[in-house]
Residue, then its C-alpha position, 0 to 999 in steps of 0.5 A: m612174686g613180682i617184687l622178688s622177680v624184679g629184685v632177681w632181674w636187677i641183680l643179674l642184669p648188671k652182671l650180664l652187661l658188665k661181662l659183655p665188654k672186654e675193656k679192662s676199665l670196665g672189668n675194674i668197675h665190675k670188680h669194685l662195684w659191689w663194695s664201693g656203694f656199701k663203703q659210701l653208705q657206711k661213711v654216711w652212717h658214721e658222719i650222721q653220728h656226729l650230726p645229732k639233728l640230722k640223725l633225729y630227723l632221719a629217725s623220725f622220717f624212718m618211723i613215719s615212713v614205716g606207717l606211710q609207705t605200708t599204708m599206701s602199699l596195702a590200702s587196696l588189700f585192706g579194702a579187698k579183705e576187710l570191706e570186700l570191695p570189688k576190683t573196680s572200686l579198688i581201682i577207683v580208690l587208687l585213682l582217687i588217691q593220685l588225683v587228690a595227691i596233686g592238691g595235697a602237694y600244693l597244700f603242703s607247698w603252701s604250708s611249708a612256706r607259711f609255717g616251715n617244713l617241720k611244722s607241716l610234717a608234724v601236722g601231716t603226721v597227726i593226720w596220718i594218726g587219724i587215718g590209722i584210727g579211722a581205718f579201724f572203724v571204717q565200715n563201708g565203701q563210702q567211708f573208705y573213699i573218704l579215707a582214701c581222699v585224706v590219704g591222698l591229701v597227705m601222701g604226695g606232699m609229705q613225701s616231697l617235703f621229707r626229701s626237700t627237708f633232708a636236702k636242707k639239713m644234710p651237710q652243705n659242704t659235703p661232696n657226697h650228696a648222692s651218697y646221702f640221698s642213697f642212704f635216705d632212699i635205703a631207709e625209706k625202702l627198709s621202712v616198707v619191709i618192716g612196716a609190711f612185716v608188722f602189718g602181716l604179723t598183726d593180721q595173723l595174730m589178731g585176725s584183722m587188718r584193722h588191728s594192723a592199721l592201729a599197729l602202724t599208728v604206733f610208728f606214726i606216734i613215735g615219729l611225731w614225738m621225734m619230730l616235735s623234739l627236733i622242732n623244740k631243739e631248733r627253737n632252742t638253738l634259734t633262741k640262743v642265737l638271738 
């Protein structure tokens, strides 16, 4: 209900604000506001079709993000339902993830400088696969805390690295940088919707969130395969140049 209310708020608020001024220019902005954004995103989509490496990178990001974003969003729910942890323990888990994420961001920064962005993201995805498998077998609060620390280690670093890598791979001569990043953000938000649906559906069918965690692991595996394919393509391109 909270997410739904926020959505309604952001739909209605711009309408109310744009109705208040009487200037003709703002009226024209209001008239074209809803469609101009969609047209820009459609333009970006068509441009991406002619950029195979960027298209593969976005597909990999989307698959990995389905698992990553959903795990982050529903970790506390998993602890409450599957392990019956009290609210105080769940609050500690959330704080623990955020604290460890600081160190994880520095770790991924060093790794990207040392080994490159794509390889660092691939290693991070392997860790996420381990997290999904570990969630299936976790039995108590201590194990859940350890798993939370691993989540924090790869969470913040991979999110920032995904964004910076996208900035490097998008066409540098395009005037639509904002549109490209909007497309990137929409892909990320859409991944949360799909991930939550898969997570909930698996829980309903199997009767356990442990199986939901394994279902999300499938997305990580597909995303890793795409990422490794992209690394191989870039290696072959570099070999031809040399």
